C-alpha distance (Angstrom), angle and dihedral (degrees) to the residues before:
residue distance angle dihedral
M1 . . .
F2 3.79 . .
N3 3.77 105.4 .
Q4 3.80 103.3 176.8
E5 3.78 121.3 114.4
L6 3.80 113.8 -108.9
T7 3.78 122.0 -143.7
R8 3.78 116.4 -133.8
H9 3.81 88.1 -107.8
A10 3.83 92.0 53.6
S11 3.81 91.6 48.2
R12 3.80 90.7 53.2
R13 3.82 92.5 47.1
I14 3.81 92.1 50.2
Q15 3.78 89.7 52.4
Q16 3.83 95.6 42.5
R17 3.80 92.6 48.0
A18 3.82 94.5 43.4
I19 3.80 93.5 -125.8
P20 3.81 113.3 165.9
V21 3.80 114.6 -130.1
F22 3.80 90.9 -128.9
I23 3.83 87.7 66.9
L24 3.81 87.9 60.5
D25 3.81 87.4 52.4
L26 3.78 89.8 53.5
L27 3.80 91.8 47.1
E28 3.78 90.3 51.9
R29 3.83 91.9 49.9
F30 3.80 102.3 36.9
G31 3.81 108.5 14.1
A32 3.78 128.5 113.1
E33 3.78 117.2 -117.3
Q34 3.79 125.5 -142.2
R35 3.79 125.3 -177.9
Q36 3.81 114.3 -133.4
G37 3.77 116.8 175.6
K38 3.79 108.8 -54.7
S39 3.79 96.4 -16.1
D40 3.79 141.4 64.0
H41 3.79 121.3 -125.6
I42 3.79 115.4 -152.3
F43 3.79 119.9 -164.6
F44 3.79 142.7 146.1
D45 3.81 112.6 -90.6
K46 3.82 127.2 175.9
C47 3.81 93.0 -81.6
S48 3.81 91.3 48.2
V49 3.78 91.4 51.1
R50 3.81 89.8 49.8
R51 3.83 90.2 52.9
L52 3.82 90.6 46.7
K53 3.78 90.7 50.0
Q54 3.80 89.6 53.6
H55 3.81 91.1 45.7
F56 3.82 92.4 52.2
G57 3.79 93.5 44.0
G58 3.79 99.5 -109.2
S59 3.77 143.4 -33.9
R60 3.77 94.2 -50.2
G61 3.80 93.3 63.0
L62 3.79 91.2 43.8
R63 3.81 91.5 57.8
I64 3.80 89.2 71.7
I65 3.80 92.1 66.7
E66 3.81 97.5 31.4
P67 3.83 94.0 110.0
W68 3.81 89.1 61.9
L69 3.80 100.8 44.8
N70 3.81 89.6 101.1
I71 3.83 93.9 59.6
Y72 3.80 121.5 120.0
V73 3.79 133.6 -169.9
V74 3.81 126.3 -152.5
M75 3.80 112.6 -149.0
G76 3.79 124.1 -165.9
D77 3.80 124.6 -138.2
D78 3.81 89.4 -100.3
G79 3.82 90.2 60.3
S80 3.79 96.5 -107.8
V81 3.79 122.4 131.8
I82 3.80 108.6 -112.6
T83 3.79 98.9 -175.8
V84 3.78 144.6 -19.6
G85 3.79 127.4 -146.9
H86 3.78 150.5 146.7
R87 3.80 119.9 -84.1
R88 3.79 114.6 -130.6
């Protein structure tokens, strides 16, 4: 279960962008992390998708979450989620 603290801004963005919380769980478990300035960006890269595919038992299971594979999370140094969005 996703156990990071959400800022008010992040909570609003999750709701506005119709991002299921379980996708944040998957990002936390399988996502790639990249440091940018004073924050960490977590997203699904090719290796993450490969691990997800294995976790879900193949491509068929992965299709369920395919619409959200372009999601990213910005985490602050204090561990809170600053924002959530779609990568373009």
